[in-house]
C-alpha positions as CSV (number, residue, x, y, z in Angstrom):
1,M,19.5,-35.6,-20.3
2,Q,17.9,-35.3,-16.9
3,L,18.5,-32.1,-15.0
4,D,20.8,-32.4,-12.0
5,T,18.9,-30.5,-9.3
6,K,22.0,-30.8,-6.9
7,T,23.6,-28.0,-8.9
8,L,20.8,-25.5,-8.0
9,P,20.7,-23.3,-4.9
10,D,19.1,-24.7,-1.7
11,G,15.5,-24.1,-1.0
12,P,12.7,-25.1,1.4
13,S,12.4,-28.8,2.4
14,L,8.6,-28.6,2.1
15,T,7.0,-31.0,-0.5
16,P,6.1,-29.5,-3.9
17,Q,2.5,-29.4,-2.8
18,Q,3.3,-27.6,0.4
19,Q,5.4,-25.1,-1.4
20,A,2.6,-24.4,-3.9
21,F,0.2,-23.9,-1.0
22,A,2.5,-21.5,0.7
23,W,3.2,-19.6,-2.5
24,A,-0.6,-19.2,-3.1
25,A,-1.8,-18.6,0.5
26,R,0.9,-16.4,2.0
27,P,3.2,-15.4,-0.8
28,L,5.0,-12.5,0.8
29,Q,5.6,-14.3,4.1
30,F,6.8,-17.4,2.3
31,L,9.3,-15.4,0.2
32,S,10.6,-13.7,3.3
33,E,11.0,-17.0,5.1
34,C,12.8,-18.6,2.2
35,A,15.2,-15.6,1.8
36,A,16.0,-15.6,5.6
37,A,16.7,-19.3,5.5
38,H,18.5,-19.7,2.2
39,G,19.9,-16.3,1.2
40,D,19.7,-14.2,-2.0
41,E,19.1,-17.1,-4.4
42,F,16.9,-20.1,-3.6
43,S,15.0,-22.8,-5.4
44,L,11.4,-23.8,-5.3
45,R,9.8,-27.1,-6.4
46,L,6.2,-26.7,-7.6
47,P,4.0,-29.6,-8.8
48,G,4.2,-30.3,-12.5
49,M,6.9,-27.6,-13.1
50,D,10.6,-27.5,-13.8
51,P,12.7,-26.1,-11.0
52,V,12.3,-22.4,-10.2
53,V,15.2,-20.3,-8.8
54,L,14.3,-16.9,-7.3
55,F,16.7,-13.9,-7.3
56,G,16.6,-10.8,-5.2
57,R,20.1,-9.4,-5.5
58,P,20.6,-6.4,-7.9
59,E,23.7,-8.0,-9.4
60,A,21.8,-11.1,-10.3
61,L,19.0,-9.2,-11.8
62,R,21.4,-7.2,-13.9
63,E,22.8,-10.4,-15.3
64,I,19.4,-11.9,-16.0
65,F,18.0,-8.7,-17.6
66,T,21.0,-8.2,-19.9
67,A,21.4,-11.9,-20.8
68,D,21.0,-13.1,-24.4
69,P,17.2,-13.0,-25.0
70,M,17.6,-16.1,-27.2
71,A,19.0,-18.0,-24.1
72,L,16.2,-17.0,-21.7
73,Y,12.5,-17.2,-22.8
74,A,10.0,-15.4,-20.6
75,G,7.0,-16.1,-22.9
76,R,7.3,-19.8,-22.2
77,G,7.2,-19.0,-18.5
78,N,3.9,-17.1,-19.1
79,G,2.4,-20.0,-21.0
80,F,-0.4,-20.4,-18.5
81,L,-1.8,-17.1,-19.7
82,E,-2.0,-18.1,-23.4
83,P,-5.5,-19.7,-23.2
84,I,-6.8,-16.3,-22.2
85,L,-4.5,-13.8,-23.9
86,G,-3.9,-15.7,-27.1
87,P,-0.8,-17.2,-28.7
88,S,0.5,-13.9,-30.0
89,S,0.2,-11.9,-26.8
90,L,3.3,-9.9,-26.0
91,L,3.5,-11.7,-22.7
92,C,3.5,-15.2,-24.3
93,V,6.0,-14.8,-27.2
94,D,9.8,-15.0,-27.2
95,G,12.8,-14.3,-29.3
96,R,12.4,-12.5,-32.6
97,Q,8.6,-12.7,-32.4
98,H,8.7,-10.8,-29.1
99,T,11.1,-8.2,-30.6
100,R,8.8,-7.7,-33.6
101,M,5.6,-7.4,-31.5
102,R,7.2,-4.9,-29.1
103,R,8.5,-2.8,-31.9
104,L,5.1,-2.6,-33.5
105,M,3.3,-1.9,-30.2
106,A,5.7,0.6,-28.6
107,P,4.6,3.8,-30.6
108,A,1.0,3.3,-29.4
109,L,2.1,3.5,-25.8
110,S,4.6,6.3,-26.0
111,S,4.5,9.2,-23.5
112,S,3.3,11.6,-26.2
113,R,0.4,9.3,-27.1
114,N,-0.5,8.7,-23.4
115,A,-0.9,12.4,-22.7
116,R,-3.9,12.5,-25.0
117,H,-5.8,10.3,-22.5
118,G,-5.2,12.6,-19.6
119,E,-8.5,14.5,-19.6
120,T,-10.5,11.4,-20.1
121,I,-8.8,9.8,-17.1
122,R,-9.6,12.8,-15.0
123,E,-13.2,13.0,-16.1
124,L,-13.8,9.3,-15.4
125,T,-12.3,9.7,-12.0
126,R,-14.6,12.6,-11.2
127,L,-17.6,10.6,-12.1
128,K,-16.4,7.7,-10.0
129,V,-15.8,10.0,-7.0
130,E,-19.4,11.3,-7.2
131,S,-20.7,7.8,-6.9
132,W,-18.7,7.2,-3.7
133,L,-20.3,10.1,-1.9
134,S,-23.7,8.5,-1.6
135,A,-22.4,5.1,-0.5
136,P,-22.0,4.3,3.3
137,W,-18.8,2.4,2.7
138,I,-16.8,1.4,-0.4
139,S,-14.1,-1.1,-1.2
140,L,-11.2,0.8,-2.8
141,Q,-10.0,-2.4,-4.5
142,D,-13.4,-2.9,-6.2
143,E,-14.0,0.7,-7.0
144,M,-10.5,1.2,-8.4
145,S,-10.9,-1.9,-10.5
146,Q,-14.1,-0.6,-12.0
147,L,-12.4,2.8,-12.7
148,T,-9.2,1.4,-14.2
149,L,-11.2,-0.9,-16.5
150,E,-13.1,2.1,-17.8
151,V,-9.9,4.0,-18.3
152,I,-8.2,1.2,-20.3
153,L,-11.4,0.6,-22.3
154,H,-11.5,4.4,-23.2
155,A,-7.8,4.4,-24.0
156,L,-8.1,1.3,-26.2
157,L,-11.3,2.0,-28.0
158,G,-11.8,5.8,-27.7
159,T,-14.9,7.5,-26.2
160,E,-17.6,6.7,-28.7
161,E,-20.3,4.4,-27.3
162,T,-21.2,1.6,-29.6
163,D,-22.9,-1.8,-29.4
164,E,-19.5,-3.5,-30.0
165,R,-17.9,-1.4,-27.2
166,R,-20.6,-2.5,-24.8
167,R,-20.0,-6.1,-25.8
168,I,-16.3,-5.8,-25.3
169,K,-16.7,-4.2,-21.9
170,K,-19.1,-6.9,-20.7
171,S,-17.0,-9.8,-22.0
172,S,-13.7,-8.4,-20.8
173,A,-15.1,-7.7,-17.3
174,A,-16.3,-11.3,-17.2
175,I,-12.9,-12.6,-18.5
176,L,-11.1,-10.6,-15.8
177,N,-13.4,-11.9,-13.1
178,M,-12.8,-15.5,-14.1
179,A,-9.1,-14.9,-14.4
180,N,-9.0,-13.8,-10.7
181,T,-10.3,-17.2,-9.7
182,G,-7.2,-18.8,-11.1
183,A,-9.1,-21.9,-12.2
184,V,-9.0,-20.9,-15.9
185,F,-5.3,-20.8,-16.3
186,G,-3.2,-23.7,-17.7
187,P,-3.2,-25.7,-20.9
188,P,-6.4,-25.8,-22.9
189,A,-8.7,-28.7,-22.0
190,D,-10.5,-30.9,-24.5
191,E,-14.1,-30.1,-25.0
192,G,-15.2,-33.2,-23.1
193,T,-13.0,-32.5,-20.1
194,Q,-13.7,-28.7,-19.8
195,T,-15.1,-27.4,-16.5
196,S,-18.2,-25.2,-16.6
197,L,-15.9,-22.3,-15.8
198,Q,-13.6,-23.0,-18.7
199,K,-16.6,-23.3,-21.0
200,R,-17.9,-19.9,-19.9
201,L,-14.5,-18.5,-20.4
202,D,-14.4,-19.8,-24.0
203,G,-17.8,-18.2,-24.6
204,Q,-16.7,-14.8,-23.3
205,L,-13.4,-15.0,-25.2
206,S,-15.4,-15.7,-28.4
207,E,-17.7,-12.8,-27.6
208,Y,-14.7,-10.4,-27.0
209,R,-12.9,-11.4,-30.1
210,G,-16.0,-11.2,-32.3
211,A,-16.8,-7.7,-31.0
212,L,-13.3,-6.5,-31.5
213,I,-13.0,-7.9,-35.0
214,A,-16.3,-6.2,-35.8
215,T,-14.9,-3.0,-34.5
216,I,-11.7,-3.3,-36.5
217,N,-13.7,-4.1,-39.7
218,K,-16.0,-1.1,-39.2
219,R,-13.1,1.3,-38.5
220,R,-11.3,0.1,-41.6
221,A,-14.5,0.7,-43.6
222,G,-14.8,4.2,-42.1
223,A,-18.1,3.3,-40.4
224,M,-16.9,4.0,-36.9
225,P,-14.9,6.9,-35.5
226,Q,-11.3,6.3,-34.5
227,G,-9.3,7.7,-31.5
228,G,-7.8,4.9,-29.3
229,I,-4.8,2.6,-28.9
230,L,-6.7,0.1,-31.1
231,D,-6.4,2.3,-34.1
232,L,-2.7,2.8,-33.5
233,L,-2.2,-1.0,-33.3
234,M,-4.2,-1.4,-36.5
235,D,-2.1,1.2,-38.3
236,A,1.3,0.2,-36.8
237,Q,3.9,-0.5,-39.4
238,D,7.7,-0.8,-39.3
239,P,10.1,0.6,-42.0
240,A,10.0,-2.7,-43.8
241,G,6.2,-2.6,-44.0
242,D,5.5,-5.3,-41.4
243,R,2.1,-4.9,-39.7
244,L,0.0,-6.7,-37.0
245,I,-2.7,-9.0,-38.4
246,D,-6.2,-8.8,-36.9
247,S,-5.8,-11.8,-34.6
248,E,-2.6,-10.2,-33.2
249,V,-4.4,-6.9,-32.6
250,C,-7.1,-8.9,-30.6
251,D,-4.4,-10.6,-28.5
252,Q,-2.6,-7.3,-27.7
253,G,-5.9,-5.6,-26.8
254,L,-6.8,-8.2,-24.3
255,T,-3.3,-8.2,-23.0
256,L,-3.5,-4.5,-22.3
257,L,-6.9,-4.9,-20.6
258,L,-5.7,-7.7,-18.3
259,A,-2.2,-6.4,-17.6
260,G,-3.1,-2.7,-17.3
261,H,-6.3,-3.0,-15.2
262,E,-6.0,-5.0,-12.0
263,T,-2.3,-4.2,-11.3
264,T,-3.0,-0.4,-11.4
265,A,-6.2,-0.7,-9.3
266,T,-4.4,-2.8,-6.6
267,T,-1.5,-0.3,-6.4
268,L,-3.9,2.6,-5.9
269,A,-5.8,0.7,-3.1
270,W,-2.5,-0.1,-1.3
271,C,-1.4,3.5,-1.8
272,I,-4.4,5.1,-0.3
273,E,-4.4,2.7,2.6
274,A,-0.8,3.5,3.3
275,L,-1.6,7.2,3.3
276,L,-4.6,6.7,5.7
277,L,-2.2,5.0,8.2
278,R,0.3,7.9,7.9
279,A,-1.4,11.2,8.5
280,E,1.8,13.3,8.0
281,T,2.4,11.7,4.6
282,M,-1.3,12.2,3.6
283,A,-1.1,15.8,4.6
284,R,2.1,16.5,2.7
285,L,0.7,14.9,-0.5
286,T,-2.7,16.6,-0.2
287,A,-0.9,20.0,0.2
288,E,1.2,19.4,-2.9
289,V,-2.0,18.5,-4.9
290,D,-3.8,21.6,-3.6
291,E,-0.8,23.8,-4.6
292,L,-1.3,22.6,-8.2
293,G,-4.6,24.5,-8.4
294,E,-8.2,23.4,-9.2
295,E,-7.5,22.6,-12.9
296,P,-3.8,21.8,-13.1
297,A,-2.1,21.0,-16.3
298,I,-1.5,17.3,-16.8
299,S,2.2,18.1,-17.2
300,D,2.2,19.7,-13.7
301,I,0.6,16.6,-12.2
302,E,3.2,14.4,-14.0
303,G,6.0,16.5,-12.6
304,A,4.8,16.7,-8.9
305,P,7.8,15.3,-7.0
306,Y,6.0,14.1,-3.9
307,L,3.2,12.4,-5.8
308,Q,5.9,10.5,-7.8
309,A,7.7,9.6,-4.6
310,V,4.5,8.3,-2.9
311,L,3.6,6.1,-5.9
312,N,7.2,4.9,-6.2
313,E,7.2,4.0,-2.5
314,T,3.9,2.1,-2.9
315,L,5.4,0.1,-5.8
316,R,8.5,-0.6,-3.7
317,W,6.7,-1.3,-0.4
318,M,4.0,-3.5,-1.9
319,P,4.7,-4.6,-5.4
320,V,1.5,-6.2,-6.6
321,L,3.6,-8.6,-8.7
322,P,6.1,-9.9,-6.1
323,A,8.0,-11.8,-8.9
324,V,8.1,-11.0,-12.6
325,S,8.4,-12.9,-15.8
326,A,10.1,-16.2,-15.1
327,R,12.8,-16.8,-17.7
328,L,13.0,-20.4,-18.9
329,V,16.6,-21.3,-19.7
330,I,17.0,-22.4,-23.3
331,K,20.8,-22.3,-23.5
332,P,23.1,-22.4,-20.4
333,V,23.5,-19.1,-18.7
334,T,25.7,-18.0,-15.8
335,V,24.2,-15.8,-13.0
336,T,26.5,-14.6,-10.2
337,G,29.0,-17.4,-10.9
338,R,26.5,-20.3,-11.0
339,T,25.6,-21.9,-14.4
340,Y,22.0,-22.8,-15.0
341,E,21.2,-25.5,-17.6
342,K,18.2,-25.9,-19.9
343,D,14.7,-26.2,-18.4
344,V,15.3,-24.2,-15.2
345,H,13.1,-21.1,-14.6
346,L,14.9,-18.0,-13.4
347,L,12.5,-15.7,-11.5
348,P,13.5,-12.1,-10.6
349,C,11.8,-11.1,-7.4
350,P,11.2,-7.4,-6.9
351,Y,9.6,-8.0,-3.5
352,L,12.9,-9.3,-2.1
353,T,15.0,-6.6,-3.9
354,H,12.8,-3.9,-2.4
355,R,13.2,-5.3,1.1
356,R,17.0,-5.1,1.1
357,E,18.1,-3.0,4.1
358,E,21.3,-1.8,2.4
359,L,19.2,-0.3,-0.4
360,Y,16.2,0.7,1.6
361,P,16.9,1.3,5.3
362,Q,13.9,0.5,7.5
363,A,12.5,-1.3,4.4
364,E,9.2,-2.3,6.1
365,E,8.4,1.3,6.7
366,F,6.4,3.4,4.2
367,R,8.8,6.3,3.5
368,P,8.3,8.2,0.2
369,E,11.1,10.6,1.1
370,R,13.6,7.9,0.2
371,F,12.7,8.6,-3.5
372,L,13.3,12.3,-3.1
373,D,16.8,11.7,-1.7
374,H,18.1,9.0,-4.0
375,V,17.8,7.7,-7.6
376,F,17.7,3.9,-7.7
377,S,19.1,1.8,-10.6
378,P,16.7,-0.3,-12.7
379,Y,18.1,-3.3,-10.9
380,E,17.3,-1.9,-7.4
381,F,13.8,-0.6,-8.1
382,L,11.9,-2.7,-10.6
383,P,8.2,-2.8,-10.0
384,F,7.6,-3.1,-13.8
385,G,10.2,-5.8,-14.4
386,G,13.3,-5.2,-16.4
387,G,15.3,-5.7,-19.6
388,P,13.5,-6.4,-22.9
389,R,10.5,-7.7,-20.9
390,R,9.9,-4.6,-18.9
391,C,6.2,-3.7,-18.9
392,I,5.4,-1.9,-22.2
393,G,2.6,0.0,-20.5
394,M,4.7,1.4,-17.6
395,L,4.4,5.0,-18.8
396,F,0.7,4.8,-19.2
397,A,0.2,3.1,-15.8
398,M,2.3,5.8,-14.0
399,L,0.4,8.6,-15.7
400,E,-3.0,7.0,-14.9
401,M,-2.1,6.5,-11.2
402,K,-0.9,10.1,-10.9
403,L,-4.0,11.6,-12.4
404,I,-6.4,9.4,-10.5
405,L,-4.7,9.9,-7.1
406,A,-4.4,13.7,-7.6
407,A,-8.0,14.0,-8.7
408,V,-9.3,11.9,-5.8
409,L,-7.3,13.7,-3.1
410,S,-8.3,17.1,-4.5
411,E,-12.0,16.2,-4.1
412,V,-12.5,13.9,-1.1
413,R,-11.1,12.7,2.2
414,F,-11.3,9.1,3.4
415,I,-12.3,7.7,6.7
416,T,-11.2,4.3,7.9
417,A,-11.5,2.2,11.0
418,A,-8.3,0.3,10.3
419,T,-5.2,0.9,12.3
420,T,-2.9,-1.6,10.6
421,R,-2.1,-2.6,7.1
422,S,-4.4,-5.1,5.5
423,R,-3.1,-8.7,5.1
424,A,-1.7,-9.3,1.7
425,V,-3.6,-12.1,-0.2
426,R,-3.1,-13.5,-3.7
427,R,-5.7,-12.6,-6.4
428,R,-4.1,-15.0,-8.8
429,L,-1.7,-12.6,-10.6
430,T,-1.5,-9.9,-8.0
431,V,-1.1,-9.5,-4.3
432,A,-4.0,-7.5,-3.0
433,P,-5.3,-6.2,0.4
434,L,-7.7,-8.6,2.1
435,G,-11.1,-7.0,2.3
436,G,-10.3,-4.5,-0.4
437,V,-9.6,-1.5,2.0
438,R,-13.0,-0.4,3.2
439,V,-13.4,3.3,3.6
440,K,-16.0,6.0,3.9
441,V,-15.8,9.1,1.6
442,A,-16.6,12.7,2.4
443,R,-16.2,15.8,0.2
444,R,-13.3,18.1,1.0
445,R,-14.7,21.2,-0.6
446,N,-18.1,22.7,-1.0
447,S,-19.6,22.4,-4.4
């Protein structure tokens, strides 16, 4: 039965090609224009895709996030990631398979496990900061991307330097760079029709998986030290004895690298730029960091209230993923009184939720204090998505950002020539600052 699009909310009258261009070239402006013209729920028509309906109202998000997971499949909506992440990636599976995978992965990313990585994160940050001091200018986006890649590699593999680790680092960096072009996403191509970029991607994916499988085999044989998330994934077992097989461990490892690298780096770049444009906010946060002392306990950094508020406000003000985990309707569902039939994608949109004036007065302003004064519900503040598809690495990402930001601000000050916020541009999966936020770095304290 053909879908009756007349039953869907209104949307822009642009052609599907024009809508795709606007979504790619000016995503935040396009979302704001659509919401202003069509209200809290509107439809998009994109080339080669089933209809997409976007939602920004908390009531709608609550109904989507609490709907029967067998009626809404987010893994299908992430199908374009499967050629890179693999068929068993947590982002690409649905239903019982998703529940199983999440249950086995969750212990490896718990808050108690994450704390073990704290000192490594701080040491890697200090080394990165030292490299900035000799450079005339740096791009915060690029530098934070390098740093967060090192952090997730250390968290995944431990600190031991091996040939396999070097191969994994080199191949994963190449995969992430190719992913940012966007040209490698989509259904797998036949060997005869592959582009040169897709062939290079396949080569790097083979190199990554080969090196990771070799690491798994050596660790199981006791020929390589343990100490990272990889080992926890290898050992994960539920009460019934179910375990991840090696190919599933590979897919989850690359998922953590991709999902936990660029998003964190981009948030940090946006955050520091916002602080540079608001001297009072920068001064207040720096004072809080200084009050923690020269070698604060990780728990003290985690509990610093203004640091938490600044990062929350960054995630609200500029969510690097303006929309999260499109749910494909498998069985009819009703959202705010409208029933959606099979083959419609329902797309929660944190960017629009975070711009609602009744929730966030003066929403365009960067005001961390709003998170000191009020606790928002998970349907009002949702930078990591929500429901059973909420980012499994959220706790690790927040710890990482707190430790990096506190370490950076305790050591250096930034100088910028910018007077306004960078233009937001799409880097395939994320919305990043155009130009990467160029700054000069100077030491705050004498050595």
